[in-house]
C-alpha positions as CSV (number, residue, x, y, z in Angstrom):
1,X,-29.4,42.7,45.2
2,X,-31.3,44.9,48.1
3,X,-29.9,48.3,48.4
4,X,-28.3,49.1,51.8
5,X,-28.5,52.4,53.8
6,X,-26.2,53.2,56.6
7,X,-28.3,54.9,59.6
8,X,-25.9,57.1,61.8
9,X,-27.0,60.0,64.1
10,X,-25.1,62.1,66.7
11,X,-27.9,61.5,69.1
12,X,-26.7,58.1,70.1
13,X,-23.3,57.3,70.9
14,X,-20.7,56.7,67.9
15,X,-19.5,53.4,66.8
16,X,-16.5,52.3,68.8
17,X,-15.7,49.7,66.4
18,X,-15.9,48.3,63.0
19,X,-19.8,48.6,62.3
20,X,-22.4,51.0,61.5
21,X,-25.3,52.1,64.3
22,X,-27.8,50.5,62.2
23,X,-28.1,49.4,58.3
24,X,-31.5,49.5,56.7
25,X,-32.1,47.0,53.8
26,X,-35.3,47.7,52.2
27,X,-37.9,48.3,55.0
28,X,-36.0,46.4,57.6
29,X,-33.4,48.0,59.8
30,X,-30.7,46.1,61.9
31,X,-30.1,48.0,64.9
32,X,-26.4,47.6,66.3
33,X,-25.9,46.9,70.0
34,X,-26.3,50.2,72.2
35,X,-24.5,50.4,75.4
36,X,-25.1,53.2,78.0
37,X,-22.9,55.8,76.8
38,X,-24.1,59.5,76.8
39,X,-23.8,60.4,73.0
40,X,-22.2,63.8,74.1
41,X,-19.4,62.8,76.2
42,X,-19.0,59.0,75.2
43,X,-19.0,58.1,79.1
44,X,-21.1,55.7,81.0
45,X,-24.4,57.0,82.0
46,X,-23.7,56.0,85.7
47,X,-22.9,53.2,87.4
48,X,-26.5,51.9,88.6
49,X,-28.3,49.6,86.5
50,X,-31.5,52.0,86.5
51,X,-29.7,55.0,84.7
52,X,-27.8,52.5,82.3
53,X,-31.0,50.9,81.1
54,X,-32.8,54.1,80.4
55,X,-29.9,55.4,78.4
56,X,-29.7,52.5,76.4
57,X,-33.3,52.9,75.3
58,X,-33.1,56.5,74.8
59,X,-29.9,55.6,72.3
60,X,-31.9,53.2,70.7
61,X,-34.9,55.4,70.2
62,X,-32.2,57.8,68.6
63,X,-31.2,55.2,66.1
64,X,-34.6,54.3,65.3
65,X,-35.8,58.2,64.8
66,X,-32.5,58.7,62.6
67,X,-33.9,55.7,60.6
68,X,-37.6,57.1,60.0
69,X,-39.1,55.2,62.8
70,X,-39.6,54.8,66.2
71,X,-39.1,52.2,69.1
72,X,-42.5,50.8,68.1
73,X,-41.2,49.7,64.9
74,X,-38.9,47.2,66.5
75,X,-40.2,43.6,66.0
76,X,-37.1,41.8,67.7
77,X,-35.3,43.2,71.0
78,X,-32.2,41.3,72.3
79,X,-31.3,42.3,76.0
80,X,-27.8,41.5,77.2
81,X,-27.3,41.9,81.0
82,X,-24.6,41.0,83.3
83,X,-27.2,40.2,86.1
84,X,-30.4,38.5,85.2
85,X,-31.7,39.6,88.6
86,X,-32.3,43.1,86.7
87,X,-35.3,41.6,84.7
88,X,-38.0,43.1,86.8
89,X,-36.4,46.4,85.9
90,X,-35.8,46.1,82.5
91,X,-39.6,44.9,82.2
92,X,-40.5,48.2,84.0
93,X,-38.5,50.7,82.0
94,X,-39.4,49.0,78.8
95,X,-42.9,49.6,79.9
96,X,-42.2,53.2,79.8
97,X,-40.7,53.1,76.3
98,X,-43.2,50.6,74.5
99,X,-46.7,50.1,74.2
100,X,-48.6,47.1,73.0
101,X,-48.1,44.9,71.0
102,X,-44.8,44.7,72.2
103,X,-41.9,43.2,70.0
104,X,-40.6,39.5,70.2
105,X,-37.8,39.7,73.0
106,X,-34.9,37.7,74.1
107,X,-33.3,38.5,77.8
108,X,-29.9,37.2,78.0
109,X,-27.2,37.0,81.1
110,X,-23.7,37.4,80.0
111,X,-20.3,37.5,81.6
112,X,-18.9,40.7,80.1
113,X,-19.9,43.7,78.2
114,X,-17.7,46.4,76.4
115,X,-16.6,49.2,78.8
116,X,-17.7,47.5,81.8
117,X,-21.5,48.4,81.3
118,X,-24.2,46.4,82.8
119,X,-26.7,46.1,79.9
120,X,-26.9,46.3,76.0
121,X,-29.5,46.1,73.4
122,X,-29.7,45.5,69.8
123,X,-32.8,44.8,67.6
124,X,-34.4,44.6,64.1
125,X,-36.9,47.3,63.2
126,X,-39.6,47.2,60.2
127,X,-40.9,50.3,58.7
């Protein structure tokens, strides 16, 4: 059986439920959903989509680094948004955090997200 390693960092929001920030199995890291909470205050990073999507990428980046990798090691990214009209903004901001080759990705419109946020992301990283 593969050994599991729990990944945790104070540079990303603490888990607010029964989950870990990430779990590493062999060379694969499963990243839990990150919402736009400031890790220092555990408050929303702003009410607007622009500031929230940047905070989500910063939170994902922190967890990736805690696992010994970087955003560039993400092979699958899932993006959940309340309003798919923000799709172009996600692409714009993602282009500031990722270089080609880009990860496989899904962008999904949802009815509701935790704490009333506008965006959440999770993913899979291979080291």
